[in-house]
BALOBA-1460 file (C-alpha; in Angstrom, 3 decimals):
// residues 192
<rec num="1" residu="m" x="-14.603" y="18.337" z="1.820"/>
<rec num="2" residu="v" x="-12.535" y="18.555" z="4.999"/>
<rec num="3" residu="n" x="-14.065" y="18.485" z="8.460"/>
<rec num="4" residu="t" x="-12.992" y="21.329" z="10.738"/>
<rec num="5" residu="s" x="-13.671" y="22.086" z="14.378"/>
<rec num="6" residu="t" x="-16.495" y="24.416" z="13.334"/>
<rec num="7" residu="n" x="-17.841" y="22.519" z="10.323"/>
<rec num="8" residu="y" x="-18.638" y="18.820" z="10.091"/>
<rec num="9" residu="s" x="-19.730" y="17.924" z="6.581"/>
<rec num="10" residu="d" x="-17.975" y="14.760" z="5.433"/>
<rec num="11" residu="d" x="-18.842" y="11.372" z="6.932"/>
<rec num="12" residu="n" x="-16.484" y="9.680" z="4.484"/>
<rec num="13" residu="a" x="-13.496" y="11.704" z="5.732"/>
<rec num="14" residu="l" x="-14.196" y="10.481" z="9.267"/>
<rec num="15" residu="r" x="-14.733" y="6.898" z="8.073"/>
<rec num="16" residu="e" x="-11.392" y="7.010" z="6.256"/>
<rec num="17" residu="a" x="-9.621" y="8.445" z="9.310"/>
<rec num="18" residu="l" x="-11.154" y="5.727" z="11.510"/>
<rec num="19" residu="n" x="-10.106" y="3.061" z="9.038"/>
<rec num="20" residu="n" x="-6.534" y="4.408" z="8.965"/>
<rec num="21" residu="v" x="-6.153" y="3.785" z="12.693"/>
<rec num="22" residu="n" x="-8.130" y="0.529" z="12.815"/>
<rec num="23" residu="a" x="-10.813" y="1.987" z="15.073"/>
<rec num="24" residu="d" x="-13.080" y="-0.503" z="16.768"/>
<rec num="25" residu="r" x="-16.270" y="1.495" z="16.174"/>
<rec num="26" residu="t" x="-18.305" y="2.464" z="13.138"/>
<rec num="27" residu="l" x="-19.593" y="5.946" z="12.418"/>
<rec num="28" residu="h" x="-23.095" y="4.912" z="13.523"/>
<rec num="29" residu="e" x="-21.716" y="3.690" z="16.844"/>
<rec num="30" residu="i" x="-19.737" y="6.902" z="17.345"/>
<rec num="31" residu="c" x="-22.732" y="9.099" z="16.479"/>
<rec num="32" residu="g" x="-24.881" y="7.192" z="18.953"/>
<rec num="33" residu="l" x="-22.153" y="7.466" z="21.581"/>
<rec num="34" residu="f" x="-21.721" y="11.216" z="21.062"/>
<rec num="35" residu="y" x="-25.481" y="11.900" z="21.108"/>
<rec num="36" residu="g" x="-25.717" y="9.937" z="24.368"/>
<rec num="37" residu="c" x="-22.713" y="11.709" z="25.880"/>
<rec num="38" residu="m" x="-24.212" y="15.087" z="25.012"/>
<rec num="39" residu="a" x="-27.646" y="14.211" z="26.409"/>
<rec num="40" residu="a" x="-26.229" y="12.913" z="29.694"/>
<rec num="41" residu="p" x="-26.253" y="15.058" z="32.841"/>
<rec num="42" residu="n" x="-22.434" y="15.093" z="32.939"/>
<rec num="43" residu="v" x="-20.913" y="15.400" z="29.483"/>
<rec num="44" residu="a" x="-18.298" y="12.665" z="29.130"/>
<rec num="45" residu="e" x="-14.653" y="13.684" z="28.946"/>
<rec num="46" residu="p" x="-12.705" y="12.848" z="25.767"/>
<rec num="47" residu="a" x="-10.663" y="10.202" z="27.600"/>
<rec num="48" residu="q" x="-13.895" y="8.383" z="28.465"/>
<rec num="49" residu="y" x="-15.333" y="8.254" z="24.974"/>
<rec num="50" residu="m" x="-11.965" y="7.727" z="23.263"/>
<rec num="51" residu="a" x="-11.477" y="4.557" z="25.331"/>
<rec num="52" residu="t" x="-14.849" y="3.348" z="24.012"/>
<rec num="53" residu="i" x="-13.918" y="4.112" z="20.403"/>
<rec num="54" residu="f" x="-10.361" y="2.741" z="20.338"/>
<rec num="55" residu="d" x="-8.416" y="-0.184" z="21.681"/>
<rec num="56" residu="d" x="-4.643" y="-0.273" z="22.188"/>
<rec num="57" residu="d" x="-3.997" y="-0.471" z="18.415"/>
<rec num="58" residu="h" x="-4.879" y="3.234" z="18.172"/>
<rec num="59" residu="a" x="-1.671" y="4.019" z="20.045"/>
<rec num="60" residu="a" x="0.289" y="2.337" z="17.247"/>
<rec num="61" residu="a" x="-1.083" y="4.713" z="14.596"/>
<rec num="62" residu="s" x="1.238" y="7.312" z="13.153"/>
<rec num="63" residu="a" x="1.078" y="10.788" z="14.655"/>
<rec num="64" residu="a" x="-0.483" y="12.150" z="11.456"/>
<rec num="65" residu="e" x="-3.153" y="9.412" z="11.389"/>
<rec num="66" residu="a" x="-3.917" y="9.888" z="15.092"/>
<rec num="67" residu="t" x="-4.212" y="13.643" z="14.656"/>
<rec num="68" residu="g" x="-6.425" y="13.168" z="11.597"/>
<rec num="69" residu="v" x="-8.885" y="10.912" z="13.373"/>
<rec num="70" residu="e" x="-8.912" y="13.045" z="16.515"/>
<rec num="71" residu="d" x="-9.578" y="16.196" z="14.465"/>
<rec num="72" residu="n" x="-12.423" y="14.472" z="12.610"/>
<rec num="73" residu="l" x="-13.893" y="13.142" z="15.856"/>
<rec num="74" residu="m" x="-13.738" y="16.595" z="17.442"/>
<rec num="75" residu="s" x="-15.495" y="18.000" z="14.380"/>
<rec num="76" residu="l" x="-18.323" y="15.469" z="14.788"/>
<rec num="77" residu="w" x="-18.395" y="16.067" z="18.560"/>
<rec num="78" residu="n" x="-18.796" y="19.811" z="18.040"/>
<rec num="79" residu="f" x="-21.453" y="19.234" z="15.346"/>
<rec num="80" residu="i" x="-23.518" y="17.082" z="17.711"/>
<rec num="81" residu="a" x="-22.897" y="19.468" z="20.636"/>
<rec num="82" residu="r" x="-24.539" y="22.252" z="18.613"/>
<rec num="83" residu="w" x="-27.664" y="20.154" z="17.946"/>
<rec num="84" residu="k" x="-30.890" y="21.638" z="19.298"/>
<rec num="85" residu="p" x="-33.166" y="18.604" z="19.658"/>
<rec num="86" residu="d" x="-36.285" y="20.704" z="20.145"/>
<rec num="87" residu="e" x="-35.642" y="22.672" z="16.925"/>
<rec num="88" residu="e" x="-33.467" y="20.693" z="14.510"/>
<rec num="89" residu="p" x="-33.654" y="17.263" z="12.888"/>
<rec num="90" residu="f" x="-31.561" y="14.387" z="14.157"/>
<rec num="91" residu="y" x="-28.564" y="13.518" z="11.997"/>
<rec num="92" residu="f" x="-28.068" y="9.935" z="10.847"/>
<rec num="93" residu="p" x="-24.681" y="9.246" z="9.247"/>
<rec num="94" residu="d" x="-24.805" y="9.362" z="5.467"/>
<rec num="95" residu="m" x="-24.485" y="5.850" z="4.144"/>
<rec num="96" residu="g" x="-25.311" y="4.447" z="0.745"/>
<rec num="97" residu="y" x="-26.878" y="1.055" z="1.323"/>
<rec num="98" residu="p" x="-27.466" y="-1.258" z="-1.623"/>
<rec num="99" residu="a" x="-31.140" y="-1.875" z="-2.431"/>
<rec num="100" residu="t" x="-30.846" y="-5.520" z="-1.462"/>
<rec num="101" residu="t" x="-31.911" y="-7.665" z="1.472"/>
<rec num="102" residu="q" x="-28.319" y="-7.591" z="2.735"/>
<rec num="103" residu="g" x="-28.200" y="-3.798" z="2.370"/>
<rec num="104" residu="l" x="-31.375" y="-3.462" z="4.432"/>
<rec num="105" residu="r" x="-30.018" y="-5.824" z="7.080"/>
<rec num="106" residu="q" x="-26.856" y="-3.716" z="7.313"/>
<rec num="107" residu="r" x="-28.902" y="-0.537" z="7.645"/>
<rec num="108" residu="m" x="-30.952" y="-2.095" z="10.435"/>
<rec num="109" residu="a" x="-27.781" y="-3.355" z="12.154"/>
<rec num="110" residu="d" x="-26.296" y="0.157" z="11.968"/>
<rec num="111" residu="d" x="-29.470" y="1.659" z="13.462"/>
<rec num="112" residu="l" x="-29.415" y="-0.940" z="16.244"/>
<rec num="113" residu="l" x="-25.794" y="-0.084" z="17.046"/>
<rec num="114" residu="l" x="-26.614" y="3.624" z="17.070"/>
<rec num="115" residu="i" x="-29.275" y="2.966" z="19.731"/>
<rec num="116" residu="h" x="-26.925" y="0.758" z="21.749"/>
<rec num="117" residu="y" x="-24.145" y="3.351" z="21.741"/>
<rec num="118" residu="f" x="-26.568" y="6.174" z="22.545"/>
<rec num="119" residu="i" x="-27.332" y="4.294" z="25.754"/>
<rec num="120" residu="t" x="-23.598" y="3.706" z="26.309"/>
<rec num="121" residu="g" x="-23.054" y="7.464" z="26.004"/>
<rec num="122" residu="l" x="-25.790" y="8.123" z="28.556"/>
<rec num="123" residu="k" x="-24.030" y="5.760" z="30.957"/>
<rec num="124" residu="l" x="-20.630" y="7.394" z="30.353"/>
<rec num="125" residu="g" x="-22.219" y="10.693" z="31.330"/>
<rec num="126" residu="g" x="-23.458" y="9.269" z="34.622"/>
<rec num="127" residu="t" x="-27.159" y="9.190" z="33.754"/>
<rec num="128" residu="e" x="-29.257" y="7.776" z="36.582"/>
<rec num="129" residu="e" x="-32.830" y="6.535" z="36.382"/>
<rec num="130" residu="d" x="-34.161" y="9.480" z="38.389"/>
<rec num="131" residu="d" x="-32.575" y="11.957" z="35.924"/>
<rec num="132" residu="f" x="-35.246" y="11.192" z="33.313"/>
<rec num="133" residu="d" x="-38.505" y="13.101" z="33.135"/>
<rec num="134" residu="d" x="-41.659" y="11.118" z="32.278"/>
<rec num="135" residu="d" x="-41.447" y="11.777" z="28.548"/>
<rec num="136" residu="a" x="-37.775" y="10.767" z="28.454"/>
<rec num="137" residu="i" x="-38.678" y="7.515" z="30.227"/>
<rec num="138" residu="d" x="-41.350" y="6.854" z="27.593"/>
<rec num="139" residu="a" x="-38.799" y="7.666" z="24.878"/>
<rec num="140" residu="m" x="-36.291" y="5.195" z="26.373"/>
<rec num="141" residu="h" x="-38.998" y="2.528" z="26.295"/>
<rec num="142" residu="a" x="-39.660" y="3.467" z="22.664"/>
<rec num="143" residu="l" x="-35.958" y="3.016" z="21.859"/>
<rec num="144" residu="a" x="-36.042" y="-0.409" z="23.515"/>
<rec num="145" residu="e" x="-39.048" y="-1.336" z="21.372"/>
<rec num="146" residu="a" x="-37.303" y="-0.075" z="18.233"/>
<rec num="147" residu="a" x="-34.203" y="-2.097" z="19.108"/>
<rec num="148" residu="t" x="-36.313" y="-5.224" z="19.598"/>
<rec num="149" residu="l" x="-38.051" y="-4.713" z="16.252"/>
<rec num="150" residu="l" x="-34.724" y="-4.138" z="14.474"/>
<rec num="151" residu="r" x="-33.212" y="-7.247" z="16.075"/>
<rec num="152" residu="k" x="-36.213" y="-9.374" z="15.010"/>
<rec num="153" residu="q" x="-36.051" y="-8.019" z="11.445"/>
<rec num="154" residu="i" x="-32.303" y="-8.688" z="11.223"/>
<rec num="155" residu="e" x="-32.708" y="-12.232" z="12.531"/>
<rec num="156" residu="s" x="-35.748" y="-13.010" z="10.365"/>
<rec num="157" residu="k" x="-35.031" y="-15.630" z="7.727"/>
<rec num="158" residu="k" x="-38.017" y="-14.843" z="5.574"/>
<rec num="159" residu="t" x="-37.563" y="-12.711" z="2.509"/>
<rec num="160" residu="s" x="-39.590" y="-9.546" z="2.609"/>
<rec num="161" residu="d" x="-40.544" y="-7.001" z="0.018"/>
<rec num="162" residu="l" x="-37.657" y="-4.513" z="-0.272"/>
<rec num="163" residu="k" x="-39.912" y="-1.507" z="-0.831"/>
<rec num="164" residu="t" x="-42.096" y="-2.305" z="2.173"/>
<rec num="165" residu="t" x="-39.084" y="-3.015" z="4.398"/>
<rec num="166" residu="t" x="-37.352" y="0.192" z="3.285"/>
<rec num="167" residu="e" x="-40.480" y="2.176" z="4.145"/>
<rec num="168" residu="l" x="-40.620" y="0.441" z="7.528"/>
<rec num="169" residu="i" x="-36.973" y="1.355" z="8.229"/>
<rec num="170" residu="d" x="-37.568" y="4.956" z="7.123"/>
<rec num="171" residu="d" x="-40.463" y="5.208" z="9.584"/>
<rec num="172" residu="l" x="-38.480" y="3.458" z="12.306"/>
<rec num="173" residu="e" x="-35.548" y="5.856" z="11.857"/>
<rec num="174" residu="d" x="-37.945" y="8.783" z="12.283"/>
<rec num="175" residu="f" x="-39.189" y="7.099" z="15.470"/>
<rec num="176" residu="i" x="-35.598" y="6.559" z="16.709"/>
<rec num="177" residu="a" x="-34.653" y="10.164" z="15.944"/>
<rec num="178" residu="d" x="-37.721" y="11.467" z="17.762"/>
<rec num="179" residu="s" x="-37.024" y="9.232" z="20.761"/>
<rec num="180" residu="i" x="-33.389" y="10.356" z="21.034"/>
<rec num="181" residu="a" x="-34.500" y="13.984" z="20.799"/>
<rec num="182" residu="r" x="-37.096" y="13.431" z="23.527"/>
<rec num="183" residu="v" x="-34.515" y="11.802" z="25.815"/>
<rec num="184" residu="s" x="-32.102" y="14.675" z="25.176"/>
<rec num="185" residu="i" x="-34.778" y="17.255" z="25.984"/>
<rec num="186" residu="g" x="-35.986" y="15.273" z="28.978"/>
<rec num="187" residu="l" x="-32.524" y="15.172" z="30.552"/>
<rec num="188" residu="k" x="-31.861" y="18.927" z="30.288"/>
<rec num="189" residu="d" x="-33.032" y="19.588" z="33.863"/>
<rec num="190" residu="a" x="-30.617" y="16.934" z="35.159"/>
<rec num="191" residu="k" x="-27.543" y="18.667" z="33.699"/>
<rec num="192" residu="h" x="-24.873" y="19.515" z="36.275"/>
């Protein structure tokens, strides 16, 4: 399926477009970045977030490849811009992880990057500490705790039960999604 400006439905099309231009960021990083940009008091301009997604190699891409990735990114941007955090579920990029220890580590690493780039997006949008309401502050602390837990799990050398770890990640992703929604809601009054 093709992504359009009004319909984002194909993560793989965006991944392929990003790969074609040697983008520096993964889909999880870009989703986190866009969610953060949208939650911020001043929505970041495309030039700001494009500089975070691409290095100078992007300029060397063919016109067709550059247009393809920009169209796909705009589709995702518009999809996230339409998100109503108080009514709709958070969207994690669709990714088929192998049911192995390495697959779980990759999933946790992707979730950690999503959190990191959500915060990057908040910064791009000029978010200041006094922009947050009390619940958003609590949610930011929750994201920090989730990031710490993910980092510890990734770095852990001990082998854990795949089923138990998968359940833990499922629960943690629900926690991350809820925290990002709470931050987004809590910053609405700070919008300029």
